Each structure stands twice: as C-alpha cells, then as structure tokens.
N, C-alpha and C positions, 0 to 999 in steps of 0.2 A: 443871161441865170442871175437869177434873188441873191445876193446878197443872204445867205445866212442871218440865223440870229447869232448871239454868241451861246457856244456849248458851256451854260451852265458850272455841270460839273466838273469841266476843267479852268476853269474859270474861275471857283470854290479851291482847287488843292493844289491852283497856281499864286493862291494865299497862305492855305495852312498845311500839304501834304507833307511842305520840308520845315513851315517850323512849328507846327506840331512836335511833341515830342513822345506822346504817342498816337502814333496812325491804325488806328482801330477799326478803322473801316476802308480799309487796300482790298482791291479785288482781287488781288493777284496772289498766288502759291510762294513758301519763300523759295526767294532768288540764293545764288552761292555768285560764289567769288570765278574768276578766271581760273586763277588756280585747281579748285576743285571741280571745274566738270571738263577741262583735258587730262589731270589725271582717268576722266574715265575714257579717257582716248588710247587707238592702242599705238604704240609705236610708228607704225609705216604711219599714222591720220594727222598725230602729231608732227612728222615732222612733213606730212606734204602743209599745213596747216599753217607752223612757220615760214615756209617757202614758196606758201602763194603770192602769184601776179598778183599786187593791188591795181589790178585791169579793169576797165567798167566786163561787170558779167551778164548774161544776155536775159532780157528783159521778162522770161516767162520764169525763170529762174534756172541755179545751175544743176544738168539731167543728173544727174547722183542723187542729189537732193530731194529734186522732185519723185525719182526713184520711193524715195527712202518715202516716205509723206508719203505717196500713193500708198507705202504697201502699212501704211494707217487706218486702211480702209481697205472694205472684201471683196470690191469689186474694181477697181478704180486700179489705170497704169499710168505710164508717164506724162504721155497728152494728152492725163484730164484734168493737171493741175497749173495753176499758174500762179505763181510768188507775186507778195507783195512788202510794200515798206512799214509790218504791221498790218493789224485788221482793218484797223479804218478803212483805210483809202480801202482794202477791199467790199468795205462798204462804200463808198461812194464811188465808185468803177463802175459794183455790179449792178446802184440803183440807176447810175444815169445811163449804160449799156442797155438795160430790158426798159426801159420806164421812158414813155413822152408823156408828152401836156395832155396828150389825148384819153389818155389810158387813168387806170384808175388802182389802187394797194391797200392793202391792208392789213399792218403791223396789228399789236398785244400791246398792252399796256398794263404795268408800270412799263417805263424802258429807256434801256441807252439810248437816248435824247437824240442823237443823228440815227437810227436806225429811223425815228422817225420825222424827223426833218430833211432831214436830205432831201427822201420822195415827196413831201410835203412843198417839194422846191421843186419838182418838179411838175407833179400830177393833184389829182385827185383823192385823198390817201381819209379812211376810215377806222376806226381803232377797236379792237374787240378788248374789254376788261376780265385781265389773269379774276379770277374771283375769291376771296379769301376767305368766303363760309365754304367754299368748296376746294379748301388746302390749293388756293389758290394755280386751279385745272382752268383748260380750258371751254369753253364751251363748245361742243363744233355744229350743235345748231345755230349760238347764236354769226358764229362766221358766215356758216350756207347763207344767212339770214342777210347776211353785210353784203354779198357776190351781186357784180352787176356783170349785166354782159359787158366791160370795158375790164374787167378786174384783172388786170396780167399779172400780178405780184403777193401774194400774201408773203410776211417776214415773221418768219416763228425764232425764238433766242431760247431754249434747252440747258444746259441747263439754266436758269432761268438767271440772271442783275435787272432787281437785287431780292431775287426770295426765294433762290436757290429751287426752286419749282422742276421737276421732273417729270414733262406728261406723260401721261399715264401710256401703255405702249397699245392697248386699242385704241383709247382715244384718235393717238396718234398715226396710226394707222388707215385709223378716219380721215381722218386730216389730206395723208395722200391719196384714199379715192379720190375726196370732193375736190381738192386742186389736182388728178389726174380727167374725173369727170369734165370741166368746164378747162384744160387747158390752160392751168395757172405754174406759174413757174413758185416754190415755194422755196424759198431762201430760209436757209436752217444757220441762223448762229451757234457755233458748236466749238463753244476755243474754253467751256469747260470741261468739254470730255473730258471725264478719262480720272476727272477726279468721283470719287463715290462714298455715302455718307450709309453705313452702318451695313453695307456689303448691298444698295441696294438694285434691281439692273441700272444696266446703258441700254438708253436708246441708239439704232442701228445711226448709220450717219442714212441726212437725207439720200446724196448727192448717192447712197447705195443702194435703194431703193424705190427712188423714180427717177426715170428720165430727167426731169427737167427739175431737179432737188439740187440746190448748192448748199455745200458744205463748207464755213468757212469756220478759218482755225489761225488758232496764231501761236506763236514760240510762251507769251507773257504770262497765261492765266495758269492752266492747266500746266505746266511743263516751269511755273514761272522764273522764267526767263526777258522779262521785261525789254531792258537794254539792246536785249541780239535785234528789236526790230522787224523779224518774219512773223509776215501771213501766208494765209491762199486762200486758194478755193476750189474746190475740188466737183469739176464738173461733167457731164460725160458731153455734154451739146460743143461741141470741136470751134462752128462759128460766133457759137454766145463766147466760149474764150478769147479765137482769135479779138474780138470788137475789143473787149476786156482788156483785149494787150493790146492794141493798137491806141485803146486812151489811155493806160501806164508811159507812152511816149511822153502824154502832159505831164505828169507829175514827178515818181518817182526816177522813168526810165529803166531803174534795174535798182538791184538790192544789194545793198555792202557784203562785197566776196568774203569779209572777215566772220561780217554777222552769219550769212551760208555756211557755214564752213566750222563753225560754232556748231552753230543748230544742226548742222550734221549727225557734229559729233555725236549733242545733247540726243536727237532723237534715234537712233544709236539705242543709247540707250533709255530708251521712255519707260519699257519699263520701272527701272533700275529708282529713274526719279518718283515718275506715279507714287510709287508702292510708298516712298519715300513721305512724300504730300501725301498724301491721304495717311500716315499711321501720322502725321502731325496736326493731321484735320482733325483726326481721334478721338486727339488729347485733348485738342484743346476745342472739342462740342462736347465733353464731361466737361472743364471750364467752366464754361459759358452756361451750362444748364444748372452749374451751381452757382454762380453770379444771381442770375434774373431767380431762382428759384427764391433764394433769398428777398429778395425785395420784388413780387410776384405780385404786394402791390400797386404798383408801378410802372410793370413790363406785363405784356402779354404777351411771353416766347416760344418760337416754335420749334421742328428739328428738324431745317431744309431735307429733299431728299439726295442734292448732288452739290458741286462747283465746289464757293471759300468762302462766300455771302449766304446767310440772313436779312430781312425783315421785321423785325417785332413793331408792336406797337406799344407807345409811350403814355400813359396814363395817366402821367401829371399833366394836375390844372393849368399851368403852367405854359405850353405845349408845348411839340415836338422841339419847334424852330427857338422858343426861347431857351430851352434843355440843351441842344445841342450846340448854342452858342455860350452859351455861360457853362457850360463845363469847356469847352477848347477855352477860351480863353485864362477860366481858374485854374484850368487844373491841367492845361494840356493833349486835351482826347479828342479827337477829332474820327467825328460821326458826321454819317447826310445826313441831313435831316428831310422829310417828306415834301418840300420842296421842291430839289431840285429831280425828281423825278415826275414833277407837275407835266400834264400833257395837257396840251392847245385842243382835242380830239372828241375824248370825253373826261369823268370826272374820276382823281386819282385819290389814291388816301394823305389823310392830311396830319396821321395822328400816330408816323412810322421813319422807322429809320436804318438806317443801310450799316451795318456790322458785317468786321473780316474775321474769318479764323481760320485765314490759309499760312498764318507768320508765325515763326519761333516768338517768343520774345510774349505771350500773351499774357501773362501774370501780371510785371509792368503798368498794362497798360489799363487791366479789370483792377487794380490792387488801387489805382489811380480816383478807377471809376467811382469805386467801395468808397473810397476816404471822403471822394464830392458829396456825394450822396446821403452818407452818413451826418455831413459836416449839412447839406444845405436844402435836403429834402427828411428827413428819419421824422 
C-alpha cells in the first residue's frame, strides 16, 4: 500500500488545537462531561455501565448498540450496521473494501482530506467541485460527465465540511438515480446529519434510499462526543459489510466496551442531545452574522444549510493564509485557512477559511477576533 501523505488538517491541529486559546474552527458540536451524559441514563442503564465487563467486544459492535443505531434510519436493522473506532476508520475500510487499482472513483471538493487521499492511494480518482456561485451545490451533470466505464464509487458529504451545504433534495434524488443506472456505490458521509440551520430540511440517508448506498455516522460531530471514538456504517449489502468486518480485524479489531455503553446511552437520548446542540447553533449563528456584518468590508459571509461549520471568504489584501496565521499567533484565535482544503485533483478556493459555530462560549472568540481586526485591519 502506498504511504499516505501527511493529513494537513490534523497536522495543523496537532500544533494549534490545544494551545490556541479560542478554538473557533471546531467541527464538532458542544461536548459534555461523563457525569452529564450518565445523568441521562436510566437506573438500569447506569448500573449496566458501572458493572460492564471490560473484555473484548464484538467486531461488528454490540447488538444493542447496533439496534439503537439502526433506529436512527428508516429501513435499517441490526444486520445492516457495522461499528468502527470513529468515522475515519470507516472511511479507510470502506474505500479499501469497495475499490481496487483498476477502478475509478469520484469525490467532491473541497473536502475532508482523507475522502480524497485514501481512494487516490488505491485507484484513479476524479473530482467535481461544489460551486460557490450556486450556493455550493453539486452539478449533477458534471458528475455524470465524470463517470467512466470503470467508475465504482461516488463519495459525497452533506451537510458538507467545510461549507455547510445540504444538497437540494431534487439533486440528491438525481444523484441516486444516476448511481443506480450505472451500478455505482454511493458513499455518503453523514456525520453532521441532525444538525439543522433555520429549520431547513434534512436529506434522507443514502442507505435508506439506495441499495448500494453506504451511510457514515459517528458520535463525534452532531452529538458532540468525539471522545467516545464510536462510528458506524449503515449498508444493506451484507457481503460488503462482512468484507469490511474482516478488514477491521487488522485495525481496531473491536471497539471500546465503555465507549459503546456510553454511545448507547447517548443515542437513546439522541433527540434531547440534538435539540440542545441545534439551539446552541441557532444562538451562535446570530452572533456570527452580527460579527461579519460589522466587518463586511473584510468578509463575505453566508449562512450554511446544516452542520456546524461555514466557509466564508476573506477579502483582506494580506490574504487568508497570512490572516489566519497572524490571528492565532497574536490573539490565540484558531481558524482553518483554505490551504488545508487544497485538492490535488482540481482547483479549490484560496481565499476562504473554516469557522465553527457548534460550541459554547463563542462570544469570547468573537471578541478576540474583533479586537484583533480593530487593532490590525481597521
């Protein structure tokens, strides 16, 4: 297997995520303490967690957890769910299970780097860019034009990281129809599913509407529980799931039992957690809109459709890379500049940055940004 390139975003986070004072580019919703999560458990669930046997767990994931995950979908059952140690393991295994060197895959850009670099390490890959002039939507005709006889998989991510785009339902349906006509797998990264903006619609899960759809989920993003390291794939094709399970034997083997127990408690309270996180997102967006309106000569802001990240444009003459570096070094405010979303497959924007709005205490980061801009860019 070819050596994968450095994961630029994670390398950047390794330097700044825990040293920057204001993490304004976080891609996850507000987390909680162990005590807060356990307070949501019933007496029986809490006792079961406290008396948990700390042995190996099932490679597919605990049966009760898989039942609960299946309940998040319209048509899934336990047998359609395979759990992983986070979403990244799911991406890695799915790409290796579905693709080989003679295949071709299509991805969207800008993207979370591994959704591009992992398939690129296996086979030929083409990219279709989301169009900022079309509300970051996906041109289905462009996807159709990119299909080859060897195209095996199309990879999408909605709500999208970093733009916050949710594909219009008619385009999503057209993409599913296109995949069905060509027998192409549709890998759908849905880790932000459930985080909505201004009551906008939520897309159906790819696994629910397409027999070759794979829906990726995780506790990290919408539920704000990345420390649990629990992710999953939902898919109706049990042969593919079995192949991925055998590949997992070479990686994590199985998940952490305590993490599965806590994830079960969280997902049984999914509506409660998502309601909390969506209220926080709504409140934070009001604050961000006010901030960017104050500095409209420096930024082009738009309101994302879903998730908890956005990708505004920076208009300053110094450029977004210099701006982001100066901001974190001088004021301790961390943003992700456009270079961390560079693609080797097509042209990606060079004047944007990712900002997050899913966490509490955003006021402090906004205040630090305002002070920096008034001092340096007024």
